[in-house]
TORKOL-4160 file (C-alpha; in steps of 0.2 Angstrom, whole numbers, padded with zeros to 4 digits, m for minus):
144
<pt num="1" X="0096" Y="0085" Z="0109"/>
<pt num="2" X="0082" Y="0075" Z="0116"/>
<pt num="3" X="0085" Y="0056" Z="0116"/>
<pt num="4" X="0072" Y="0042" Z="0119"/>
<pt num="5" X="0077" Y="0024" Z="0120"/>
<pt num="6" X="0063" Y="0011" Z="0116"/>
<pt num="7" X="0065" Y="m0008" Z="0118"/>
<pt num="8" X="0055" Y="m0020" Z="0106"/>
<pt num="9" X="0055" Y="m0038" Z="0107"/>
<pt num="10" X="0048" Y="m0043" Z="0090"/>
<pt num="11" X="0047" Y="m0037" Z="0072"/>
<pt num="12" X="0029" Y="m0033" Z="0075"/>
<pt num="13" X="0033" Y="m0021" Z="0090"/>
<pt num="14" X="0046" Y="m0013" Z="0079"/>
<pt num="15" X="0034" Y="m0011" Z="0065"/>
<pt num="16" X="0021" Y="m0004" Z="0077"/>
<pt num="17" X="0033" Y="0009" Z="0084"/>
<pt num="18" X="0038" Y="0015" Z="0067"/>
<pt num="19" X="0019" Y="0015" Z="0061"/>
<pt num="20" X="0015" Y="0027" Z="0076"/>
<pt num="21" X="0030" Y="0038" Z="0071"/>
<pt num="22" X="0024" Y="0038" Z="0053"/>
<pt num="23" X="0006" Y="0043" Z="0059"/>
<pt num="24" X="0014" Y="0058" Z="0068"/>
<pt num="25" X="0026" Y="0063" Z="0054"/>
<pt num="26" X="0025" Y="0080" Z="0046"/>
<pt num="27" X="0030" Y="0087" Z="0029"/>
<pt num="28" X="0049" Y="0092" Z="0028"/>
<pt num="29" X="0055" Y="0080" Z="0041"/>
<pt num="30" X="0071" Y="0070" Z="0038"/>
<pt num="31" X="0075" Y="0054" Z="0047"/>
<pt num="32" X="0092" Y="0045" Z="0047"/>
<pt num="33" X="0090" Y="0026" Z="0050"/>
<pt num="34" X="0106" Y="0018" Z="0056"/>
<pt num="35" X="0110" Y="0000" Z="0061"/>
<pt num="36" X="0119" Y="m0016" Z="0056"/>
<pt num="37" X="0113" Y="m0027" Z="0042"/>
<pt num="38" X="0098" Y="m0038" Z="0047"/>
<pt num="39" X="0094" Y="m0027" Z="0062"/>
<pt num="40" X="0077" Y="m0022" Z="0055"/>
<pt num="41" X="0078" Y="m0006" Z="0046"/>
<pt num="42" X="0067" Y="m0012" Z="0032"/>
<pt num="43" X="0054" Y="m0018" Z="0045"/>
<pt num="44" X="0055" Y="m0001" Z="0053"/>
<pt num="45" X="0053" Y="0008" Z="0036"/>
<pt num="46" X="0038" Y="m0003" Z="0031"/>
<pt num="47" X="0029" Y="0002" Z="0048"/>
<pt num="48" X="0033" Y="0020" Z="0045"/>
<pt num="49" X="0026" Y="0020" Z="0027"/>
<pt num="50" X="0010" Y="0011" Z="0034"/>
<pt num="51" X="0009" Y="0026" Z="0046"/>
<pt num="52" X="0009" Y="0038" Z="0032"/>
<pt num="53" X="m0005" Y="0028" Z="0023"/>
<pt num="54" X="0006" Y="0020" Z="0010"/>
<pt num="55" X="m0002" Y="0003" Z="0005"/>
<pt num="56" X="0010" Y="m0003" Z="m0009"/>
<pt num="57" X="0024" Y="m0014" Z="m0004"/>
<pt num="58" X="0039" Y="m0005" Z="0003"/>
<pt num="59" X="0057" Y="m0013" Z="0001"/>
<pt num="60" X="0074" Y="m0006" Z="0003"/>
<pt num="61" X="0080" Y="0003" Z="m0013"/>
<pt num="62" X="0098" Y="m0004" Z="m0011"/>
<pt num="63" X="0102" Y="m0003" Z="m0030"/>
<pt num="64" X="0092" Y="0012" Z="m0035"/>
<pt num="65" X="0096" Y="0022" Z="m0019"/>
<pt num="66" X="0079" Y="0031" Z="m0019"/>
<pt num="67" X="0061" Y="0025" Z="m0020"/>
<pt num="68" X="0047" Y="0037" Z="m0020"/>
<pt num="69" X="0030" Y="0034" Z="m0013"/>
<pt num="70" X="0016" Y="0047" Z="m0018"/>
<pt num="71" X="0000" Y="0039" Z="m0013"/>
<pt num="72" X="0001" Y="0042" Z="0006"/>
<pt num="73" X="m0004" Y="0056" Z="0017"/>
<pt num="74" X="0013" Y="0064" Z="0012"/>
<pt num="75" X="0026" Y="0060" Z="m0001"/>
<pt num="76" X="0038" Y="0047" Z="0006"/>
<pt num="77" X="0056" Y="0047" Z="0000"/>
<pt num="78" X="0065" Y="0031" Z="0005"/>
<pt num="79" X="0084" Y="0032" Z="0003"/>
<pt num="80" X="0096" Y="0017" Z="0005"/>
<pt num="81" X="0114" Y="0024" Z="0003"/>
<pt num="82" X="0123" Y="0008" Z="0008"/>
<pt num="83" X="0130" Y="0006" Z="m0010"/>
<pt num="84" X="0133" Y="0025" Z="m0013"/>
<pt num="85" X="0151" Y="0027" Z="m0019"/>
<pt num="86" X="0152" Y="0046" Z="m0017"/>
<pt num="87" X="0141" Y="0060" Z="m0009"/>
<pt num="88" X="0141" Y="0068" Z="m0026"/>
<pt num="89" X="0129" Y="0054" Z="m0031"/>
<pt num="90" X="0116" Y="0061" Z="m0019"/>
<pt num="91" X="0117" Y="0078" Z="m0029"/>
<pt num="92" X="0114" Y="0068" Z="m0045"/>
<pt num="93" X="0098" Y="0060" Z="m0039"/>
<pt num="94" X="0092" Y="0076" Z="m0033"/>
<pt num="95" X="0091" Y="0073" Z="m0015"/>
<pt num="96" X="0088" Y="0091" Z="m0010"/>
<pt num="97" X="0071" Y="0091" Z="m0019"/>
<pt num="98" X="0066" Y="0077" Z="m0007"/>
<pt num="99" X="0075" Y="0084" Z="0009"/>
<pt num="100" X="0068" Y="0101" Z="0007"/>
<pt num="101" X="0051" Y="0097" Z="m0001"/>
<pt num="102" X="0034" Y="0094" Z="0006"/>
<pt num="103" X="0037" Y="0075" Z="0010"/>
<pt num="104" X="0046" Y="0065" Z="0023"/>
<pt num="105" X="0063" Y="0057" Z="0020"/>
<pt num="106" X="0070" Y="0041" Z="0027"/>
<pt num="107" X="0088" Y="0038" Z="0024"/>
<pt num="108" X="0095" Y="0021" Z="0028"/>
<pt num="109" X="0114" Y="0021" Z="0032"/>
<pt num="110" X="0113" Y="0040" Z="0034"/>
<pt num="111" X="0130" Y="0039" Z="0043"/>
<pt num="112" X="0138" Y="0036" Z="0026"/>
<pt num="113" X="0133" Y="0054" Z="0020"/>
<pt num="114" X="0134" Y="0063" Z="0037"/>
<pt num="115" X="0141" Y="0078" Z="0029"/>
<pt num="116" X="0125" Y="0082" Z="0019"/>
<pt num="117" X="0112" Y="0077" Z="0032"/>
<pt num="118" X="0104" Y="0093" Z="0039"/>
<pt num="119" X="0105" Y="0098" Z="0057"/>
<pt num="120" X="0087" Y="0095" Z="0060"/>
<pt num="121" X="0088" Y="0077" Z="0055"/>
<pt num="122" X="0079" Y="0065" Z="0067"/>
<pt num="123" X="0091" Y="0051" Z="0071"/>
<pt num="124" X="0085" Y="0033" Z="0073"/>
<pt num="125" X="0097" Y="0019" Z="0078"/>
<pt num="126" X="0092" Y="0001" Z="0079"/>
<pt num="127" X="0104" Y="m0011" Z="0089"/>
<pt num="128" X="0102" Y="m0030" Z="0093"/>
<pt num="129" X="0107" Y="m0038" Z="0109"/>
<pt num="130" X="0106" Y="m0057" Z="0107"/>
<pt num="131" X="0108" Y="m0059" Z="0126"/>
<pt num="132" X="0091" Y="m0051" Z="0128"/>
<pt num="133" X="0083" Y="m0062" Z="0114"/>
<pt num="134" X="0084" Y="m0065" Z="0095"/>
<pt num="135" X="0071" Y="m0052" Z="0091"/>
<pt num="136" X="0076" Y="m0039" Z="0104"/>
<pt num="137" X="0080" Y="m0022" Z="0097"/>
<pt num="138" X="0086" Y="m0006" Z="0106"/>
<pt num="139" X="0079" Y="0009" Z="0096"/>
<pt num="140" X="0087" Y="0026" Z="0100"/>
<pt num="141" X="0078" Y="0041" Z="0093"/>
<pt num="142" X="0087" Y="0058" Z="0094"/>
<pt num="143" X="0078" Y="0074" Z="0090"/>
<pt num="144" X="0087" Y="0090" Z="0088"/>
C-alpha cells in the first residue's frame, strides 16, 4: 500500500488538494474519508466535487446518508455514514450501485462500515495538530 502525507495550513489549501484529486479521479474509484468532527471533511469533499466539475453547493448528507451529483464530469456519490445504525442500511440505500458503477464515491466516516468497503478503496485521513496552528491539517492518502 502506497502512502502519501500532505500538510495543509488553511482550508483553501485543503480544498485545492482535494480539487486536484477530483480532477484526476476516474470512474469506479471509491474514497474513504476519515477524521474527527470539524477537521475539514466537508471542505475536502467540496474541493473534490469542484475538481469533478460540479458547480452546485455540496454539503454533508448527514441525515440522508447519500447525496448524488450528476452534472459533473462523472457522477459523484457523497456518503456520510456517521448516523448509520447498521451496515444493512447501506444495502437498503443501494450503495453497491454507487460503489460499482461509473461514478466516484466519497464515504465520510467510512471506518464505521469497514466490513463493506472494497479492498481497492483509496483512504484519506485528515488530522489536526493545534500545536502547528489552528488551520493545520495532516492529510494521509493511502492507495492500495
